[in-house]
N, C-alpha and C positions, 0 to 999 in steps of 0.2 A: 174398422179401428185403425187409426193412423200409426204408422211404424215410426219409432223413435230412431233417429239417425245419430248415433253416438260416435261412430267411427271417425267422421271428419273432425268432430270436436276434440277427440283424443290427439289427433295429429297436431292441431293448433296449440293444444296445451303442452305437448312435448316440445314443439318448436319454441314456445315461449319460455319453457324451463331451460332449454339449451341456451337461449339468449341471455337469461339471467346468470347462468353458470359461467358463460364466457365473460360477461361483464365483471363478475366477482373475481375471476382469474386475472383479468387485465388490471383491475384495481390493485389486487394483492401483489402483482409483479412490479408495479410502479410505486407503491406506497413508501418505500424506503429509498427513493432516488433512482430506482430502476436498475438495470443491469450495469455492471462495471466492466469495462473493456480495457484491456492492456493498451495504452496509447502507442500508436505507431507499430502495432504488432507485425504488420507485413514486412516493414523494413528490418525489424529485429529477427524475423524468421529468415529473411534472405541473408542476413549477416551472422547466422548462427555459428558457422565455422570460425569466423573472426572472434566472436564472443567467447567461444570455447578456448581459443588460444590465449586471449586476454585473461580469461579466468585462470588458466593454468599458470600464466606468468605472474598473476597476482598471488596465487597460492605459493609459488616458489619464493616470493619475497618473505613469507612467513611472518608478516606483521600481525601483532595481536591487538585486537580491538576490544575495548570495554565501552559499551554504549548504554546510556540511561537517559530517561526523561525525568528531570528534576523539577520540583515545584508542585504546588497543590492547587493552582488555579488553572483556568483554561489557557492562559499564556504561560507555557512551560519552556524550559530550556533543554535542548538536546545537548548532552555532554558526552564527548567522545575522547577517550584516552587511547593513544596509539603507541605501541611499544615495538621496538625492533627485536630481532632474534637475540641480539646481544644483551637485552634487558634494559637498554637505554630507551628513553622516550624519543619518538620521532618529532623533531623540531623543524620549523620553517616550511611546513607542507601547506598545500592548498587542499582543503577538504570541502567537498560539496555533499549535501545529503538530500534525499527525497524521502519524505515521510507520509504515510497514509494509513488510515484505519482499514482493516481487512473487510469490514462490512460495507465500506464506501470507498472502494479503490479508485473511483473516479475523482475523489477530492484529494488531490496530491499537493503537498507543500514542498517546494524546492527552496533550499536555503544554502547560503555560503557560511561555513563555520569559520570563526576567527579564533586564533590562538590566544588564550588568556594566560597561560603559563606553559612551560616547556612540555610539549606533547599532549596538551589538553586543549581541545577545540570545542567551542560552544556556538549555538545559534538559537534564536527564539523560534518556537514552533507553536502554532495555534492548535490546541487540542479541544475539539468540541465533542468527541465521542469516546466513550470508554470501551475497553475490550482490547483485542489484539491489534497492534500496529506493526507495520513493516517499515523498517528503516534500511534504505539502500545508500551506501556511502561510496564515494569515489575520491581517492586521495592521490595527489601527485606530489612527489618529492624528489628533487635532483634527477629528473628524467625518468623516474620510475612511477608506474601507475598501479595502484592497488584498488580493488573493489571488494566490498563486503556487504552482505545482506544479513539482517537479523530480525527477529520478531520480539516485540516487547509488549508485556501486558500492562495496560494503563487502567488504573482504578477510576472509579467514578469521579467526575469533576464536580466541584461545588456549584 
């Protein structure tokens, strides 16, 4: 009576299942654009002490920021109102922003905000994803540099 050799077949079935599982894992990891990596992270890590000093100087300015994304279409406006500690709006500043959705941090939009009224700066931002967005602002006024980061929840785009 011939002996059935099932053991080698089990090994090939397990190897095949492993290949299918790895394929599914690779597909799932890349289906939403893949991993998002902080751009130029090595340079930022090397300049960490400088960034901490700059952040402390920015906090000492005590500027107040009110940030919102206005509009109901994919082309929205980033609207930033900056107020000094005296309560007056900060005028004549140069403000730059970097906006990106948290789930797709590699899709960053950099814009230069223009002043439309005293202390109010706006820039168009392409919003293709709903959810949590990170807004990073850099504002320069009369030799002073302020940085600000905030998260904004963006509703569904039509």
